[in-house]
N, C-alpha and C positions, 0 to 999 in steps of 0.2 A: 413819570414812570409809575405804573400801578403797583400795588402791593404784590400781586401775583408775579408780575414781570421781575420785580426786585428779588423775590424769593427764588424764582427760577435761575436768575443770574447768580445769586449767592450760592445756590446748590452747585451750579456748574463751576464756579470759582473754587469751591472747596471739594471738588470731586476726589474721592479716595480718602478723605479725612473725616469720615463720619457724616457725610452730607445729609443722610436721612435724619439724624439727630438735629442738625442745624436747620433743616427744612421744617421740622416739627416746632422748634423754638421760634423760628421766624413766623410761622403760621399762627402760633399762639399769641405772639406779640402783635401781629396785625389784628387779630380778633379782639384782643384787649384794647388796642388803640381805637378801633371802631366802636366798641361798647362804651368806653369812657367818654368818647365824643358825644354819644347819644345820651348817656345816663348822667354824666357829670360827677360821679362818685368813684374816683379812681381806685381807692383802696378796697372798697366793697367789690368792685369788678375784679380786681386783682385776686382776691381770695376765692371768688367764684370760679374764675378761670383756672386757678390752681387746682381746685377740687375736680373740675371737669377734665383737666389734662394729666394729672398725676395718677397713674394707675394705683388703685387701692385706697386712694385718699377718700375719707368720709367727710372731713371738715378741715378748715384752715383758718388761720388768723394772722394778723400783723400786729406785732407788739412794738411800741415805741417808748423811748425813755425821754421823759420831760422833766428837767431838773434832776431830782434824785429819785423819781418814781417811774415805774413802768406802767403803761396803760395799754389796753387792747384798743387799737385804732379801728380795726375791722375784723369781723369774724363771720363765718357761715353758719355757726351753730353755738349754742350755749356751752357745749362740751369744750369747744376751742377756747372760749373765754375763761372757763374754769381751769383749763390746763395752763393758760397764761398766768393765772393767779397762783397756782401751785408752784410754778417755776420761780 
């Protein structure tokens, strides 16, 4: 089953329960999956897709805790990394 067929079936299955929101999420995940397969950098692609898909977003980051330290694993802009440091 293709991504599109799966999305259409999911939309039908959830009809009346915010199906358009679910459809948008499914499309974003399909896009992310395709991009990661091509690029091989899943966190970089994740933050890029987040900025593309979240209305009003200018930049994004993923922060991870390793041991007792937080580090920015991926970001779309220096402002995002600085915001992580401030947090």
